[in-house]
VMD Tcl script that draws the C-alpha trace (Angstrom):
set ca {
  {-42.13 -17.55 -31.23}
  {-39.31 -17.75 -29.01}
  {-39.90 -20.85 -27.34}
  {-37.53 -23.33 -28.22}
  {-40.32 -25.82 -27.51}
  {-42.68 -24.38 -30.18}
  {-39.85 -24.21 -32.44}
  {-39.01 -27.58 -32.65}
  {-42.43 -28.72 -32.43}
  {-43.40 -26.55 -35.44}
  {-40.46 -27.57 -37.37}
  {-40.54 -31.39 -36.91}
  {-44.37 -31.04 -37.43}
  {-43.82 -29.34 -40.61}
  {-41.25 -32.47 -41.30}
  {-44.07 -34.96 -40.83}
  {-46.69 -32.96 -42.93}
  {-44.14 -32.70 -45.63}
  {-43.94 -36.56 -45.31}
  {-47.60 -37.38 -45.22}
  {-48.07 -35.15 -48.29}
  {-45.67 -37.09 -50.31}
  {-47.54 -40.14 -49.13}
  {-50.47 -38.78 -49.93}
  {-49.34 -37.69 -53.23}
  {-47.95 -41.00 -54.03}
  {-50.64 -43.06 -53.16}
  {-53.17 -40.59 -55.56}
  {-51.79 -42.33 -58.38}
  {-50.08 -45.75 -57.60}
  {-53.21 -47.91 -56.72}
  {-54.68 -46.98 -59.88}
  {-51.80 -47.50 -62.16}
  {-50.82 -50.86 -60.32}
  {-54.85 -52.17 -60.66}
  {-54.61 -51.06 -64.54}
  {-51.24 -52.70 -65.36}
  {-53.11 -56.16 -63.77}
  {-55.86 -55.68 -65.38}
  {-54.33 -54.87 -68.81}
  {-51.81 -57.54 -68.68}
  {-54.91 -59.79 -67.89}
  {-57.10 -58.20 -71.32}
  {-53.55 -58.50 -73.00}
  {-53.89 -62.03 -72.47}
  {-57.14 -62.65 -73.59}
  {-56.38 -60.64 -76.49}
  {-53.87 -62.98 -77.64}
  {-55.98 -65.91 -76.76}
  {-58.77 -65.15 -79.10}
  {-56.29 -64.09 -81.77}
  {-54.89 -67.66 -81.47}
  {-58.08 -69.43 -81.52}
  {-59.90 -67.29 -84.23}
  {-56.32 -66.89 -86.88}
  {-57.12 -70.49 -88.84}
  {-60.77 -71.42 -86.90}
  {-62.65 -72.44 -90.03}
  {-65.78 -70.75 -87.65}
  {-63.72 -67.62 -85.84}
  {-67.24 -66.65 -84.26}
  {-67.69 -69.98 -82.86}
  {-64.31 -70.00 -81.77}
  {-63.97 -66.76 -80.22}
  {-67.10 -67.48 -78.43}
  {-65.68 -71.02 -76.77}
  {-62.33 -69.95 -76.21}
  {-63.32 -66.67 -73.89}
  {-65.28 -68.30 -71.45}
  {-68.66 -68.22 -70.06}
  {-67.62 -64.53 -68.17}
  {-67.91 -63.32 -71.52}
  {-71.25 -64.83 -72.44}
  {-73.31 -63.27 -69.45}
  {-75.06 -60.15 -70.35}
  {-73.43 -57.25 -69.67}
  {-70.93 -59.07 -67.65}
  {-68.36 -56.30 -68.04}
  {-65.84 -58.38 -69.93}
  {-66.55 -57.66 -73.43}
  {-64.59 -58.33 -77.03}
  {-64.93 -57.08 -80.45}
  {-62.70 -58.86 -83.03}
  {-62.46 -57.47 -86.60}
  {-61.30 -59.78 -89.04}
  {-61.69 -57.72 -92.72}
  {-65.61 -57.33 -93.18}
  {-66.23 -59.91 -90.54}
  {-67.13 -58.33 -86.80}
  {-67.24 -60.66 -83.72}
  {-69.12 -59.53 -80.83}
  {-68.74 -60.97 -77.19}
  {-72.63 -62.27 -76.29}
  {-71.84 -60.46 -72.63}
  {-72.74 -57.10 -75.33}
  {-76.23 -58.36 -75.75}
  {-77.82 -55.38 -77.59}
  {-74.76 -53.03 -76.57}
  {-71.64 -51.78 -78.43}
  {-68.49 -50.59 -77.11}
  {-67.67 -46.90 -77.59}
  {-65.56 -45.95 -80.68}
  {-61.41 -46.19 -79.46}
  {-58.80 -45.10 -82.11}
  {-58.01 -47.73 -84.62}
  {-55.81 -50.72 -82.66}
  {-52.15 -50.54 -83.66}
  {-49.61 -53.47 -83.50}
  {-47.94 -52.39 -80.41}
  {-51.41 -52.39 -78.71}
  {-52.51 -49.89 -75.91}
  {-55.05 -49.22 -73.01}
  {-57.22 -46.55 -72.38}
  {-60.48 -46.02 -70.39}
  {-63.96 -45.64 -71.69}
  {-67.60 -45.23 -70.58}
  {-69.58 -48.77 -71.00}
  {-72.61 -49.90 -70.89}
  {-74.87 -49.64 -67.87}
  {-72.67 -46.36 -67.16}
  {-69.64 -49.30 -66.53}
  {-66.12 -47.73 -66.67}
  {-64.21 -50.10 -68.45}
  {-60.63 -50.73 -69.27}
  {-59.94 -51.47 -72.89}
  {-57.04 -53.03 -74.65}
  {-56.77 -52.35 -78.24}
  {-54.20 -54.32 -80.79}
  {-53.95 -55.42 -84.48}
  {-52.44 -58.77 -84.96}
  {-51.11 -60.04 -88.68}
  {-53.84 -61.26 -91.03}
  {-55.14 -61.75 -94.06}
  {-55.78 -58.05 -95.72}
  {-54.94 -55.11 -92.96}
  {-55.00 -57.72 -90.13}
  {-57.18 -58.81 -87.43}
  {-58.03 -56.17 -84.87}
  {-59.26 -57.16 -81.28}
  {-61.00 -54.66 -78.69}
  {-60.85 -56.25 -74.98}
  {-62.47 -54.67 -72.33}
  {-63.30 -55.27 -68.70}
  {-65.51 -52.96 -65.90}
  {-63.09 -51.50 -63.45}
  {-65.97 -49.80 -61.37}
  {-65.77 -52.16 -58.37}
  {-61.97 -51.93 -58.56}
  {-62.26 -47.86 -58.69}
  {-64.71 -48.15 -55.73}
  {-62.27 -50.44 -53.84}
  {-59.33 -47.95 -54.36}
  {-61.67 -44.88 -53.16}
  {-62.59 -46.83 -50.01}
  {-58.76 -47.68 -49.72}
  {-57.69 -44.15 -49.65}
  {-60.19 -43.32 -47.32}
  {-59.21 -45.47 -45.06}
  {-55.63 -44.89 -45.49}
  {-56.61 -41.02 -45.54}
  {-57.74 -41.68 -41.80}
  {-55.02 -43.96 -40.94}
  {-52.44 -41.23 -41.98}
  {-54.00 -38.82 -40.12}
  {-54.59 -40.45 -36.77}
  {-50.81 -41.94 -37.17}
  {-49.90 -37.92 -37.71}
  {-51.57 -37.36 -34.73}
  {-50.11 -39.85 -32.63}
  {-46.54 -38.92 -34.19}
  {-47.00 -35.24 -33.29}
  {-48.15 -36.28 -29.40}
  {-45.52 -38.40 -29.21}
  {-43.07 -36.02 -30.33}
  {-44.51 -33.10 -28.19}
  {-43.98 -35.26 -25.31}
  {-40.59 -36.48 -26.25}
  {-39.43 -32.49 -26.50}
  {-41.45 -31.86 -23.60}
  {-39.33 -34.66 -21.38}
  {-36.37 -33.38 -22.97}
  {-36.26 -30.20 -21.98}
  {-37.54 -30.60 -19.00}
  {-34.07 -30.11 -17.09}
  {-34.10 -26.87 -18.81}
  {-37.31 -25.84 -16.30}
  {-35.49 -27.09 -13.87}
  {-33.07 -24.96 -14.05}
  {-35.36 -21.68 -14.55}
  {-36.95 -22.68 -11.59}
  {-33.73 -22.62 -9.36}
  {-32.86 -19.24 -10.68}
  {-36.23 -18.31 -9.23}
  {-35.97 -20.43 -6.27}
  {-32.12 -18.23 -5.62}
  {-33.96 -14.90 -6.72}
  {-36.73 -16.01 -3.92}
  {-34.23 -16.03 -1.48}
  {-33.36 -19.79 -1.04}
  {-30.41 -21.14 -0.17}
  {-28.17 -22.97 -3.18}
  {-28.33 -26.36 -2.08}
  {-32.56 -25.95 -1.88}
  {-32.52 -24.40 -5.14}
  {-30.84 -26.40 -7.12}
  {-31.60 -30.25 -5.80}
  {-35.20 -30.29 -6.97}
  {-34.44 -32.37 -10.45}
  {-37.22 -33.87 -11.70}
  {-35.71 -35.79 -14.36}
  {-31.72 -36.65 -15.71}
  {-30.61 -34.12 -17.84}
  {-29.45 -34.65 -22.01}
  {-26.43 -34.63 -22.45}
  {-26.22 -31.22 -24.38}
  {-27.81 -29.97 -21.54}
  {-25.99 -31.19 -18.45}
  {-23.18 -28.71 -18.61}
  {-25.55 -25.46 -18.43}
  {-26.92 -27.43 -15.43}
  {-23.71 -28.04 -13.70}
  {-22.80 -24.63 -14.62}
  {-25.94 -23.41 -12.82}
  {-25.39 -25.06 -9.57}
  {-21.99 -23.65 -9.50}
  {-22.88 -20.37 -9.68}
  {-25.55 -20.43 -7.42}
  {-23.15 -22.31 -4.87}
  {-20.48 -19.45 -5.37}
  {-22.92 -17.25 -5.08}
  {-23.92 -17.99 -2.29}
  {-20.33 -18.31 -0.34}
  {-19.04 -15.41 -1.84}
  {-22.00 -13.10 -0.73}
  {-20.86 -15.08 3.26}
  {-17.32 -13.98 2.89}
  {-18.37 -10.60 2.00}
  {-20.64 -10.01 4.81}
  {-18.09 -11.23 7.28}
  {-15.12 -9.49 6.03}
  {-17.42 -6.44 6.03}
  {-18.02 -7.50 10.15}
  {-14.37 -8.21 10.56}
  {-13.16 -4.90 8.81}
  {-15.25 -2.84 10.87}
  {-14.62 -4.43 13.99}
  {-11.18 -4.21 13.68}
  {-11.01 -0.40 12.77}
  {-12.87 0.34 15.80}
  {-9.88 0.18 17.98}
  {-7.51 2.49 16.11}
  {-10.13 5.06 15.62}
  {-10.93 5.02 19.83}
  {-6.85 5.27 19.79}
  {-6.83 8.58 17.32}
  {-9.78 10.09 19.32}
  {-7.89 9.65 22.66}
  {-5.02 11.17 20.76}
  {-6.80 14.60 19.75}
  {-8.09 14.57 23.46}
  {-4.83 14.77 24.42}
  {-3.54 17.12 21.80}
  {-6.47 19.58 23.06}
  {-5.09 19.42 26.47}
  {-1.90 20.78 25.18}
  {-3.13 23.61 23.66}
  {-3.40 22.46 20.01}
  {-7.07 22.60 19.35}
  {-6.97 23.19 15.52}
  {-5.34 19.74 15.44}
  {-6.92 18.15 17.91}
  {-10.75 19.23 16.20}
  {-9.04 18.22 12.59}
  {-8.26 14.92 13.84}
  {-11.49 14.66 15.36}
  {-13.57 15.42 12.21}
  {-11.70 12.48 10.53}
  {-12.19 10.28 13.16}
  {-15.93 11.17 13.01}
  {-16.31 10.66 9.35}
  {-14.34 7.36 9.71}
  {-16.70 6.16 12.91}
  {-19.92 7.12 10.54}
  {-18.45 4.94 8.34}
  {-17.45 2.31 10.53}
  {-20.88 2.30 12.31}
  {-22.82 1.99 9.32}
  {-21.09 -1.20 8.08}
  {-21.19 -2.57 11.26}
  {-25.33 -2.03 11.42}
  {-25.26 -3.76 8.00}
  {-23.26 -6.76 9.12}
  {-25.04 -7.01 12.39}
  {-28.46 -6.44 11.20}
  {-27.85 -9.46 8.15}
  {-27.16 -11.57 11.34}
  {-25.62 -15.34 10.94}
  {-28.18 -17.15 8.94}
  {-27.62 -18.89 5.48}
  {-27.32 -16.08 2.46}
  {-30.15 -16.17 0.21}
  {-33.05 -17.50 3.25}
  {-36.51 -16.41 2.77}
  {-37.91 -13.92 5.59}
  {-40.55 -15.61 7.51}
  {-41.91 -11.86 8.58}
  {-44.05 -12.26 11.93}
  {-41.01 -14.91 13.81}
  {-38.08 -12.78 12.78}
  {-39.88 -9.30 12.85}
  {-40.88 -10.20 16.43}
  {-36.92 -11.17 17.24}
  {-35.81 -8.19 15.63}
  {-38.28 -5.82 17.98}
  {-36.78 -7.89 20.60}
  {-33.43 -6.93 19.67}
  {-33.92 -3.16 19.53}
  {-35.91 -3.16 23.11}
  {-32.90 -4.70 24.08}
  {-30.48 -1.90 22.58}
  {-33.30 1.07 23.74}
  {-33.88 -0.32 27.23}
  {-33.43 2.87 28.60}
  {-36.65 4.02 27.04}
  {-40.09 2.61 27.49}
  {-41.20 2.02 23.93}
  {-43.67 -0.51 23.07}
  {-43.48 -2.11 19.63}
  {-46.80 -3.09 17.81}
  {-46.61 -5.89 14.97}
  {-49.68 -6.00 12.54}
  {-47.58 -8.93 10.63}
  {-49.49 -12.08 9.36}
  {-47.51 -15.57 8.69}
  {-45.56 -15.24 5.40}
  {-42.55 -16.47 3.92}
  {-41.60 -13.42 1.49}
  {-39.37 -14.69 -1.36}
  {-36.97 -11.83 -0.82}
  {-33.54 -12.01 0.72}
  {-33.68 -12.46 4.54}
  {-30.51 -10.73 5.48}
  {-31.86 -7.42 2.89}
  {-35.18 -7.29 4.60}
  {-33.75 -7.68 7.97}
  {-31.27 -4.77 7.61}
  {-34.22 -2.76 6.03}
  {-36.68 -3.45 8.77}
  {-33.78 -3.18 11.08}
  {-32.98 0.46 9.81}
  {-36.35 1.80 9.91}
  {-37.38 0.55 13.39}
  {-34.44 1.78 14.75}
  {-34.90 5.08 13.59}
  {-38.31 4.52 15.09}
  {-37.46 3.68 18.48}
  {-34.98 6.91 18.67}
  {-38.01 9.29 17.80}
  {-40.69 7.49 19.75}
  {-42.09 8.54 22.95}
  {-44.19 5.68 23.62}
  {-45.54 3.47 20.42}
  {-43.95 1.86 17.02}
  {-45.90 0.27 14.69}
  {-44.76 -1.86 11.98}
  {-47.95 -3.11 9.36}
  {-47.42 -5.65 6.74}
  {-49.55 -6.29 3.83}
  {-50.68 -10.00 3.93}
  {-49.89 -10.98 0.53}
  {-52.82 -12.27 -1.89}
  {-52.53 -14.94 -4.45}
  {-50.61 -13.91 -7.32}
  {-49.47 -10.56 -5.36}
  {-46.59 -8.64 -7.29}
  {-45.22 -6.54 -4.66}
  {-44.73 -6.80 -0.68}
  {-46.00 -3.65 0.99}
  {-45.62 -2.48 4.73}
  {-45.32 0.80 6.59}
  {-43.38 1.98 9.63}
  {-44.84 4.75 11.94}
  {-44.20 6.22 15.56}
  {-45.48 8.58 17.74}
  {-42.44 10.86 17.93}
  {-42.61 14.78 16.98}
  {-42.51 13.36 13.17}
  {-40.78 16.01 10.23}
  {-41.52 19.19 8.90}
  {-42.77 19.03 5.69}
  {-40.36 20.88 4.12}
  {-37.77 18.45 5.37}
  {-39.54 15.02 4.18}
  {-38.07 14.84 0.80}
  {-34.84 15.22 2.29}
  {-35.07 12.21 4.54}
  {-32.49 9.16 3.22}
  {-30.10 11.34 2.10}
  {-26.34 9.80 3.70}
  {-25.40 12.87 6.75}
  {-29.02 14.58 6.67}
  {-30.36 14.74 10.47}
  {-33.41 16.58 11.36}
  {-31.72 16.73 15.27}
  {-28.59 16.98 16.33}
  {-28.94 16.14 19.71}
  {-30.35 12.57 19.05}
  {-27.55 9.96 18.54}
  {-26.48 8.38 15.09}
  {-25.11 9.82 11.66}
  {-28.39 9.88 9.70}
  {-27.48 6.69 7.88}
  {-30.09 4.65 8.88}
  {-32.75 5.86 6.35}
  {-30.04 6.32 3.60}
  {-29.32 2.80 3.95}
  {-33.36 1.75 3.54}
  {-33.22 4.08 0.89}
  {-30.57 2.14 -1.10}
  {-31.76 -1.31 -0.18}
  {-35.53 -0.26 -1.77}
  {-33.54 1.27 -4.48}
  {-31.89 -2.28 -4.88}
  {-34.96 -3.79 -5.32}
  {-36.36 -1.55 -7.78}
  {-38.99 -0.41 -5.26}
  {-40.53 2.60 -3.65}
  {-40.32 4.42 -0.40}
  {-42.30 7.48 0.93}
  {-42.01 9.51 4.05}
  {-45.64 11.01 5.53}
  {-46.54 12.15 8.81}
  {-48.50 9.44 10.27}
  {-52.40 9.99 10.67}
  {-52.85 7.48 13.70}
  {-49.88 8.12 15.41}
  {-48.67 11.90 14.60}
  {-45.10 11.04 14.33}
  {-43.36 9.83 11.03}
  {-44.91 7.17 8.45}
  {-42.70 5.41 6.02}
  {-44.31 3.62 3.34}
  {-42.30 0.70 1.27}
  {-43.41 -1.38 -1.61}
  {-41.19 -3.63 -2.89}
  {-41.67 -6.14 -6.06}
  {-41.65 -9.72 -5.59}
  {-39.78 -12.28 -8.25}
  {-42.26 -14.43 -10.21}
  {-43.44 -17.51 -8.85}
}
mol new
graphics top color blue
foreach p $ca { graphics top sphere $p radius 0.5 }
foreach p [lrange $ca 0 end-1] q [lrange $ca 1 end] { graphics top cylinder $p $q radius 0.2 }
display resetview
């Protein structure tokens, strides 16, 4: 069980259950003891009263019947007494033809116990031996507590129902408090996922459902700072790469001119060496310039609007390749793709740029519509160019690998595309297009969870 909310709920539930168990255990015996103590004190009072009346009475039987009250005179009323004075035994009239069960001999300290009485009554008996002639006076007084036992049972049942309902209410309240108390953590997770899907740092961290507790707020503040720092750092890096690449173009052009001058002076070997180094540096600069250019000026982390941004990218490529009459077909639905905008622009830009260079008349881009709960983005880019030999397909995407030295570029576009796909743990596959006859590039990119 890795959920903090579930672990806290379970721990608090166990505490409440233990407390309820202790309460139930205490109430199991406490009401009965309370009732027995109360009834026992009253029986002891009756025993003392009977002893006082019969001790020196001329007729102990009459004195006892008169002192006990009418409750001891009604047949089987549930209130009984038996007095033994030597050989004389005085029984309450309420016993009628019944007799009390045998109990242990009375003691001077007195004792109370439960016995079964007449008519299935449950009797609480108090027995005590008082001083007197001979063996003294033994008095046993009993009272039916069946009604009190039934009342205790009803009390326990109602109390049990009340405890269960109260426990359920406390558990529900505790769960609600935990959910509300830990809601800021859900906000933090949602903010991280929005950043992962490509939303801006401000949008990702501004949707707080509720104020965070003091224990959680520092973590949320750290996530906010991290998101903003991530966006700022990414923007600075891309800006710096673009500036550096542009700054190197002029020195490279000067070095190329100097190589031409050396060649004119008869130093062809030195000139060729310089040109080789300049060409390698120019390839690197072109690669970084293309990355910066295709990244564009959008906010880092902005999601990718498929139809609008691919249409704009297609217009830009038509302008770059205006000397060639290539028509681009976009089979792209209205999608807001939860991946980084700049990365997808760079990926599509390199694949389309490669397709434009090789196409005779047509380039096609197809993006598969996203079904609810789709876990990946799939699209294809294909052209009607000459295609690539089967034995060279597996080598496509390798930096510097070119199938035709007469075409412009350095073979880096597909390598960059492969790097981006690998960064997202996706797949890229090269094949011959069955519809157009040229190269077909199939790409699948996993999408972050919603």
